[in-house]
Every structure is written in C-alpha cells, then in structure tokens.
N, C-alpha and C positions, 0 to 999 in steps of 0.2 A: 300744291297747297290742298289741304283736306279740310272737309266741313262735315260736322256730326250730322246724321241722317234723322236724329231726333228733332222734331220740329220745335220743341220747347227748349232745346239746348243750343247755345250759341258758341260752342267750342269752334274754333281756337280763340275767339275774340273774348270769351269770358271763361270761367271755370267750368269744370265737367258737372252737369246736372246731377249726376249719381254720387259726386263727391270723390271721384278718382284723381288723386294727384299725379298718378303715372297713367297716362292715357292709353299705353298699351295694354293695359289691364282691363279696359272698359269695354265689355262685349258689344255695345252699340257702335262705339267709335272705331272699333278695330276696322281697318280696310275701307273706310268711307272715304270717298272722294267728292270733290265738287268739281262741276264742269267749268269751262272757260266762261260760258254764259253767265253762270252764278258768280263768277269773279267779277264780270263787268257789272252786274246789277249791284254789287256791294261796294263798287268803286265810289268814293267821295261821300259815303254814308258813314255816320258815327252812331254805333250801337251802344244802347245803355250798358255801364259796367256791371249790370246784374240782369238775371232773366226772370226774377219773380219766384223761381222755385226755391226750395230749401238750400240753405247755404251748405258748401262743403268746405274744407279746411282752407282751400286757396281764396276764399271769399273773405276771410277774417281780416285781411289787411284793408279791403275796402271799408268795411263796416267800423273798423277801429280808427278811421281818420280823425275824428274829433275827440275821441276818447276810448278807452278799453272798455268793451260792453261786458254787462253783468251776465255770466252764465249761469242757468239753472239747470242742474243735472236732474232729469226724472229718471229713477231707478226702480227696478223692480223685474220680477219674473214675467215670462211670456203670458200674454191674455190678460194681463192684470188690469188693464184699463188706462195705461199710460197715454197712448194716442187719443183715446176718447175724451180724457182729461184736457188735453190741448185743444181738441176740436170744440168742446163745450165752451172753453174760454174765449175762443175766436167767434163763435155764434153769438156769445153774449155781448161782446164787444161790437160787433156788427150792428146788433139790434138796439145798442146804447142802454143796455140793462146793467152792464158791469160797473158798479159804483167803486171807483178806485180812490174815491175821496179827493185828495189834493193832487192826484196824478191824473193826467189828461192824455188819452190816446192821441199820439202825434204822427202815426204812420207805420209802415213796414215795408221792408224790400222784399219780403218773401210771400206776397199775397197769393201767388199760385201754389207755393207749398202748403200753405194754410188751407186754401180751398180743396187741394188734393186730400187733406186728412178730414176735413169737415164737410165736404160735399154731400157725402152719403147720409148725414144726419139731417139734411133739409128734406122737407116735403117737396115731391116733384109730381106732375101729372101721371097718374097710373102707377106711382111709386112710392110706397111708404118709406118714412127715414128708417135707417138701420145703422148699426155701429160701424165704424171705419174698419177697413180692411187690415188685416194683421200685417205689422211692420215685417217686412222680410228681412232674414239675415244674410242674404245673397246680394244685397244691394251695393256692397262695398265694405271698406274697413273703417270708415269714418261715420259717425252718427250724423243725420240730417239736422240741421240748426235752423230753427224758425225765429224770425226776428220780429221784435215789436220796439217800439219807441213811445216813451212816456215824457211828458214835460210838466212842469210844476206850475201851478196857478200863480205863484209868486214871482214868476219871471225867471227862475233859475233855469240853467242849461238842460236840454233834454238828455235822458239818459236812455241808453240802447240795452236791451235784454235779448239774449239768445237762450231758446228753450231747446233742449236736446230731444229728438225722437229717434230712439235707438231700439232695436228688437231686445226682448227679456232674455233670448237665448245666449245673447253676448254677456249679460250680467251674470247668468248662471253659470257659464264657462269661466268667467273671470273669478267668480267667487270660489270656484274650486282651485284654480290655478291663475294668480295674478299676471303671469308671464305668458299665458297660452296665446298663440297665434289668433284663435278664434275669438278671444276676449280683447283683441287690440282697440276697438272702438269703445267698449266699457272702460278700458285702462285711459282713454284719453279723456273721458267724462270725469273719471276720478281725479286725474292730474290737473284738469283746467276749469271745473266748475267752482264757482264762488258759494253755492249753497246747494242743497239736495232735497230732493222730494222722493222719499222711499215709499213706494206704493204697495199697500196690503190689500188684496183682493178677498173680500169676505166671502163672495160667492164660492171661490176655490176653496176657502177655509172651512166651508160648510158642507161641501160636496163629498163624493166617494173617495177623491184623491186628496183628502184634507192632510193627511201626513206628509205626503210628497209635497203639497203647497207649502206647509209649515217648514218643513226641511229646507226648502229652496229659499224662502224668505230669511230664515234665520242665517243660512250661509252668506246671503248677500249682505245681511246686517252686519255680520261679523267682519266680512271683508272690507266693507264701507267704514265701519269703525276704526279700522286699522289705518284707513288712508285719509280720512276726513280732516284730521288735525284741527279740530275746533271749529271748523266751518259749520254754518247754520244748517240745521237738518230738520224737516218736517215728516212725520210718519202720517200718512194720508190712507185712511180707510176707504177704498172705492167700493161702490155699490152698497152703500150705508143702509139701504132698505132691507138687506138680507140679514137674517139674525144667525149669530154664531154662538157657541157655547161660551160661558164666561172664563173657562178654563183655556180654550184655545185662544181667545183674545189676550189673556194674561200672558200667556207663553210667548206670543208674538210681541206684546208689547215689552215684556222682560228682555227678549233677544235684543231688541233695538236699543232699549235705555240703558241695558248692561255694556253695549258696545260702544255707545256715545253718551257723553255726559248730559248735553242739553238739547233735548228734543221736544218740539211743540207738535201736538196732535190735531189733525182735521179730520172730519168724516164728510164724504162727498157722494152725491148721486146725481145723475141726469134727470131723475124722476122728480116732478115738481112736488113741493111740499103741501101746496094747497091749490085745488082746482079753481077756486074763486079769487086767486090771485089777479087784480085787474091789470097788473104790469106784464103779466105773460109768465111763462115757465122760466124760472131763474135756477132750477135745479135746488140741490141741497149742499149748502156749504162751499160752492164753487167760487163765489165772488169773495168770502173770506179768505180762502186760499190764495186767490190772486192778489188779494191786498197784501198778504204776507210776502208773497214772491216779489212784488213791485217795491217792497221796502227794505230788501237786502241790499246792503251796503258792503263793499269790498274793505276789509280790514286794512287799517294804515300799517305803514312799514315802521317798525319800532326799530330806530338805530341805537346802538349801544352808546353810553355816555362817552363824551371825548376824553381821551386819556390825558393826564396832567402833563403840561409841557415844561414844567418848572425844572425838571431834571434833563431835558433835551438841550444839549449844547447848541443846536441851531436855533432854538427860541428863548434861550435863558436871559438875553439882554431885554427881550421885549416884556418879559414878566417881572422885571425889577419894580419894586415899589419905591416911590419917592421918598 
C-alpha cells in the first residue's frame, strides 16, 4: 500500500490534492510508500472524504451528491488578477463584509484551498499583505476548483458553487488552438462552466506591453464567444483604479461584445474606495460581482414538443374521441 508524502494530501483515501486523475503522473505521489507502522495507525479510522484543499476532477462526485453545483469559470490571460479576485471574495466573506443579500454563506469543503490563495493578502507580524502567488501551469491538467455553499433566507435548499482557479497560460494556448494539449484545463472550463467571468487587466492594458495584452484578451474573447453558447458572461475590469485610454477600453469591450451577445460589465479593485468607511475595506465592485455570480442559475432543459400520436398505429385507439 502507498501513501502520499504530501502532508495535506490523503491519497489513496481521497483524490489527489494536485488534481491528477492518473496518480502515476503526480510528481509527489510517484514512488511514495507507507510503512507498516503507518498502516497500523490508520486502521479503524475513517478519514473525511475531502482534504480541504482545492478540488480536483475526482472530487466532483462527492460535492454533486445533493445536486449539480454551479461552476463559475474565471477566464483571462496570465497575471490579470483572477486569483486575487477569488482571494478578495474569500476575505470579505470571512470578515462578514460580503453582502450577498438573500444568499447566506453556508460553508465550504475547500477552506485550505481558499487559505492557500488568500493567506498572503492578510496582515501578519513583520509581513505586509501582498498579492497571491502566480497560479502555475505545471500543477496538472485540471483547474483547481474552490467550493462555496450559499443557502437562501427563505428556507430553500443550499446551492453549491465551484469557482475555477486556472493559470492564464492555459487560456492563452486554448485561444490559439482549442484542441491543444497545453490548453486541456481551459477546455474543461469551457465545456463545464455554467457562467464565465472574463478578466481584463487595466494595468496591463495601460503598460508598455498594452498591445500584447490587448491581443491576448481579444483572442480569448473570440474563443470564448465560439464556445459559450449563450451562457452568462461578465466582463470584469480588474485594477479599476488604473486609467487606460478610451480607445483601448473600447477596443477590448468591442472584442468581447462582438463575440458574445449578452455581456454584463463590472469594475473591481482590492483598493478601498473610502478610507473613512467604518465597515472596513470592501474594495471596489467586489461585492456586486459576487452577487452576480451567486445569482447564476443553470438553464433549464427545453425538450421538443411531443409528436402527435394520432397516426401511430400503436396509440391510435387511445386517441379516439368519443
């Protein structure tokens, strides 16, 4: 029997923490063994069916037990602020500052995963807050899935949400070639998301590489437009405190709206809008975007109208009028 050497991963009792469905491809799992003593210490114990880390694909069956979760695909180039957006939401929820109106936070199976992306943004002794580390593209072929549950105040059942945390390099390769091996994780997001948040980094669009940033975003928007098939899309301007030229803003907006019919726009920033806010720093636009995400609902299945059975010899007698 083998056991993963990663202390926060409980393979083989649960799924791989890094999201590998084939354990032979996991660099940490490969060759790890457990001693007889460890086997004895685990005897008679029942481990939780989740580790608290970001979900991989093998965890979806567990969280889908009471109903299919709503998947929110966060899409955009590298360093656009996708992980920072997720981290800011988590910190606002933890401080009770995220007003989701009639939606009440009801738990999460991936608290360790949320902490991994948000921990660096907290104040710590001798350490100022900083942005989360770049999401690496070498951690597997499946996106990390961060889980939240919200319940309704009127007593309706809880709804599970999964937010994707995937590196921007995947989306840039997927935008160029939808079937590329390097874009497999982005392709999974495209196939399975119920709604999309496409992130436009205003800082990159105002910097020295603004042309490259605009081109990457336009290619991702075109690819997403070909794949979204009417699912809800939000264009989110991150780092909204940064000014960009009206021509650049219109070029990006036009690329997104031309590729997708119905797009809502949000501008967000982790910087507070008012230093005199007694409730604390809520950033800019973060809560409004979270409210939009938690109101996403999966489209119902529209079945074609039943065909007439009056001409069907198997049912003709049942359709006779008296």
